[in-house]
MARBA-528883 format. One record per residue: x, y, z of N, C-alpha, C in turn; residue in one letter. Coordinates in steps of 0.02 Angstrom, whole numbers, plus 50000, padded with zeros to 5 digits. Atoms other than C-alpha are relative to their C-alpha. Example, Ala and Ser with C-alpha at 12.3 -4.5 7.8 and 13.67 -1.06 7.14 Angstrom:
! MARBA-528883
500454994150000506154977550390500455006050000a499584994149997506844994750357499615005550037s
END
This chain:
! MARBA-528883
499424997350040495895063449389500524995449973d499455005450024497255048049393499594996149944l500305006350053495925036049288500135004349951i500124996350056495715049749153500735001949975h499174999250025497765053749154500054991649973r499685006350021498075034449140499654999749936a500315003050048496735031149014500365005749931l499694995750054497355045748909500784998849984a499365004450007499195039148920500034993149956e499945006750049498625023048841499565000349941d500384999150051497335027948721500265004349948l499764995850046498115044048648499505002149952g500504997050038497115047848501499344994449978e500515006849996496185030348499500364993849998g499675006749996496485012048499500024997449920d499944999650053497045009648335499904991249979l500255007650012496794988548342499284998950000t500585002250000495084988448402499515005049932s500284997050059494555001948266499994996249934a499905005850050495344989548136499644995249994a500255007849981494754974548196499324998950034v500805001949956493014976248313499675003749959v500514998050021491524980748208499575007050040p500294996049968490854996848265499114998750024e500775003949972489214994648388500134991750015g499895008249979489934974748416500065003350086a500085000949952489524970948595500354992650034r499475005649985490444958448708499915000550081a500085001349926490204952348882500544996050039r499555004149987491584945848994500195000950080g500074999349911492404944349182500755001749999s499385000049962493934949749256500244993350052v500005004449955494594935849349500794999050021v499415001449970496104930949462500394994149964a499565008850013497494917249401500404999850033k499585002649951498324917749553499714999450074a500634997049931497774916349750500495007450020d499614995149979498144932049827499425003450056g500514996949972497124945249913499745005449956v500224995250052496164958049806499845004750032v500084992649982496174977449815499895003849946a500044996750075495784990449687499384997549949g500495001950021494074982249639499565006949968v500104992950028493314998549617500135004049964e499784997150045494445006949549499994998449933v500115004350065494434993349396499505002949979a500695000350018492654995749396500115007249975a499954992550016492845015649377500404999449952a499625000450090494095012249230499554998949955v500475001650066492705003149135499595006949987f500594994650007491435015549182500295006649964e499734993950026492605030849132500165001249931a499924999350053492865026648956499354999849946v500624998750046490955028848908499624992349956g500415006350046489885016448790499584996450052g500625001549959488585013048931500274993250039g499855006649978489544998348994499754998950075l500295003349935488704987649145500594996150027a499435000949959490084984249265499704996150080v500125002249936489764973649424500404994950033q499355002949970491084969949551499694993150021p500175007049963490934951349618500514997550058r499675003049934492184953549758500365007550026a499994994749966492624967549887500915000450010v499405001949957494304972949947500174995750050d499855004549948495174961150061499804993749987g500265008050020494404944849992500594996849986d499475005250010495614931449970499604996449937r500315002650055495324925049795500534994849967v499615005350037496044909549697500135000949944a499874997350071496624907149517499124997949980p500785000350038494654907749418499645004150035g500674996649963493714917849556499915007149948d500324993550026492804932249468500065005550039q500084994149969493114948449513499435005949990l500364993450034492144961049392499594994849945l500465002250066490734954649269500075006549958a500284994050047490534966149118499634997949935l500435001750065489544968448958499945008049978s500194992450035489234982648836500545000149949g499615000550060490284988548694500664998149999d499405004849994491584979148637500705005449990a499234994949997492884993248598500085003950052r500124995949926492435002748760500264996350050a499775004949948492854985748856500775000049973l499334999950002494584985148769500325006149989l499924993450000494825003348764500375001250091a499724998449912495065001848977500174993650023a499655006449970495674984248995500705000350030e499335000949953497484986649025500015005150044r499994996349953497215002149113499604996250076v500125004149965496154992649226500254994350034a499675007149978496904975949249500805003150043l499474997749969498564987049286499985000950066n500244997249931497794995649439499814994250039l500195005049960496894980649493500694995850029l499515005849981498474968649481500465003250057g499494997149961499684981449550499605001750077r500244999749906498534985249720499894993250018l500125007049984498004966249723500744996450034s499255001549983500014963549740500015004050074g499874996249952500174976949869499524996150065v500595004149945498514967749964500314992550029a499565006350007499494950849940500494999850051t499494999549968501144954650004499825003550082l500344996949924500374965050157499704994350051t500245007349963499444948350212500464996050020a499575003349991500814939350198500535003050072r499664996749950501764950350325499635000850057y500355000449923500324951550449499894993650022v499995007449980500124931950444500754998650037a499345003549978501974930650500500095003050076e499914997349928501864942550651499234998450045v500615001649977500094934050694500184997550078a499844999149935499954935950881500435000050035g499524996649954501444944650927499695008250032t500284993349981500504961150950500355006949954g499814995050026501474969850838499585001849920a500414998850065500744977550693500085005249946r499525000750051501334978750510499605005949964i500214992650045501424999450433500434999649940l499774997350051501645004750270500615005950000d499564993050013502795020150214499805003749953t499854994350057503085036050097500214995449939r499635002050034503925022250001499584998349925k500615002550034502465023049864500175001349925t500064998550069502175025349672499705006550002t500184994349995502055044149641499294999649960p500754998650029500165048049613499604994250015g500475006749981499605030849672500014998350090l499925001549909499815033849889499354997850017r500735003749988497985033149905499774993449996a500065008450018497785016849824500434997150036l499545007649955499115007549891500105001150066e499845000049928499105013650067499124994950014k500485001449990497205009150050500034989749978a500105005750029497674991749961500554996050075a499585002149929498954989750138499464997950041v500495001549948497334991450237499734993249979v500475007050025496394977950123500214993150021a499695005449979497874966450165500024998750071g499975003049942497704967450351500445005050036g499744996349975498944981850372499875005250018g500224992849964498974998850465500435003449969t499644991650043499345016850358500235001850061s499624993349964500675026850424499795007949997h500164995150003500765043550411499865002649913r500134999750098499935048750213500605005149983f499544992150042501225064750193500475000850051g499654995649954502415076750272499545003650034l500244996449960500875085250319499554997750049f500485001049954499905075950440500394996950048d499715004149932501105067750563500905004249991a499364998149981502985072750630500504994350000i499675005049983504375059850601500705003649987l499254998049999506155066150641500234993749984v499495005250023507295056650541500715002050001k499124999349990509275054850528500155006649968e499804992450029509355073050418499825005350025n500224994549954508355082150530500274999950070h499604999549940509355077050690500695001849985v499394998550014510955080650587500025009349993r500084992749996510295099450548499865000750069v500094996649920509475101750736500574998550042a499485001649949511125094950816500034995350048g500045004649953510675080950902499254995750005g500685002949981509185068550938499585002150068v500174996149962508845076351090499695006849989g500334993750010508695092751030499575001149940e500375002150049507905087450869499084998450033a500705001449968506495080150983499625006450030t500384994849968506295094051090499795005749956r500314997050049505965105850945499494997849959r500365002550031504875093950860499474999250052a500734998949944503605093151020499945007849999l500084993449971503735110951044499615004149928a500474996250048503205115250871499534995449956g500695002950038501895101350838499455003650007a500544997749983500215107350803499434995550037p500655003449957498795100950936499824992849959p500275006650018498495082350902500414996449948g499525001350039499975080450789500364994150023v499505006949975500955063050802500655001650000t499184997850016502855066750820500384991650028v499535006150011504015050850800500665003749989e499394998049999505835052250828500374993049982v499485004350019507005040750724500634999350041e499494999849969508435033750811500474994049980v499375006950028510075022050760500344996150072e499535001349940510815017950940499604999450052t500364999849936510175013351109500055006350034l499974993649982510995029851158499655005949970e500424996850035510035038451037499224997850028e500865000849971508275030651106500225002250067l499964995349937508865038351284500155005149987d500154993050003509085054351226499155003049970e500774998450006507395054451144499474998650034a500554999549938506515047751296500175005050044l499874992049951507355060251398499795005649976a500264993450012506725073151295499225001449998a500475001349985505165066751301499394997649928g500315003550061504755056351143499504996050015a500535005650001503175047151135500034994149961g499875006950055503615034950992500595002949962r499365001750033505155029650923500084996949949v499985004150085505605022250747500834999350010l499285003649991507165009650795500144997449929l500065003050058507885009450625500734996650001d499485002450011509044997650570500334994950057n499545001649934509404989650742499754990750002m500125007549984509674970250765499444996950048g500465002149949508584958550861500105000650078a499804997549932509604961051020500025005750010d499984993249977509734977751006499025002750003s500884998349980507594978850982499814997550068l500215002749926507494968451139500265004650067r499674995949947508654980451228499775005850015a500394994650011507654995351157499394999150043a500515001549970506084987351225500045000950076v499755000349966506814983151373500145008550049e499834992649968507545002851417499345003549990r500514994350022505995011351350499434996450077t500465000349935504865001051490499215002749985a500674997350011503245006851407499935007050010g500284992250005503465025551414500165001349925r499984997750079503595026851218499654994349957a500255005150036502765016751078500574999549960e499385000350040504155008850967499874996149930l500355001450070504055005750788500904998849980e499325002950036505644994550696499995002049918a499765000650062506154996750536500635000449961s499465001350030507374995650403500234992149982g499675006550005507864980150301499514993550007g500285005449972506484969250359499624996249949i500195004750049505984953850248499504996050039e500455002949974504694941550277500244994050033l499735003349977505914928650325500345002450083d499824995849943506404941150471499475002850045t500394997749960504894949050516499754997050070v500165003549940504394937850657500455001250053r499474999149934506064938850760499765007650023a500144992349989505714959350739499385000050052v500524999249965503984957550806499964996650073a499955002249938504484945450943500355004650054e499744997449955505514957551018499575005150046s500574994849959504184969051083499795005349983g499974993550038504054982350970499064999549991v500575000150008502344988450940499775000049925d500105000250060502414992950746500614997849966f499295003050048503614984850605499645002849938v500324995650065503594997050457500494995849939s499625003550064504084987950276499825004849950v500064995150067504364999950123499944993449945g500065003150054504374983750030499184998349964a500655001650016502464981550037499815006249951l500144995150076502244996749911500564999949964t499564998050049503954998249838500174994349969h499785005550029504214978449789499524996149987s500295006349988502754969649786499584998249937a500165002550075502384959749635499254999549989p500674999850013500724962049539499604993150006a500285006749999499444948849574499665000149917l500255003750059498934939249405499325001749980d500865000250029497244945049317500005000749942v500044998750062496474944649182499205001149965s500474999150033495084949149060499934993849953l500015006050051494324934948964499095003649973l500724998850021492634939548862499884998149919f500165002950065491644933748705499425005249966e500404994550023490544942748589499124998150028p500625001049989488654944848633499635003649951e500494996750063487114949648526499805004250021a500214993549995486634966648478499394999950019g
END
């Protein structure tokens, strides 16, 4: 559905340029290639775009999600109707570049925390409609996917706490109301709130916007009674110190809301009919 909507958005009533310039029935072969170092994600998605336009295109993936690539590396081999190739080009490259950018940035964060035991998590700060793809790209980059949406885990945040009347009360309500097998996590902003959450039985706590000293103190206070996740304003140059505090997880919204696209390109040449 996503692919068909994206193609409809781009093509509208038809590709005016190709209709005017490319002879009907002309054939071409080409390659989608990386133009920068990175980690690729979305290869099968891009292949599906080319297949969706019809024209009997032959599409052969030359890489798999999670592969490290360098400039010039071939990601897809293509052949078939030239107009169909051109019709699919931009949507396929947009998705491939976007998802590979997410995977590449994730891999950089994962490398920064190597050896600490902390895992890099994504968030729900995703492009509307692309969440499943972007979260898959995080995994391709070596990260771990957090809850998918509001329906598959409980995460008590600041505004829930305010409505409930405090961290402790919100934690008790969440634990009492959680369906069987559903993870319950509670966000806290201070060490005192951490104590409240732990006293109420929280098994996983999100430490929001805490500095390195507070994170270390939180780890000491918790003493293994709950899993701890650090979140809030964490960047590549600070993630190592956060991970070394002893937390179990580090969540980074930038993985999906600020990842620059990996530069990819489609180059092709005419093919005899």
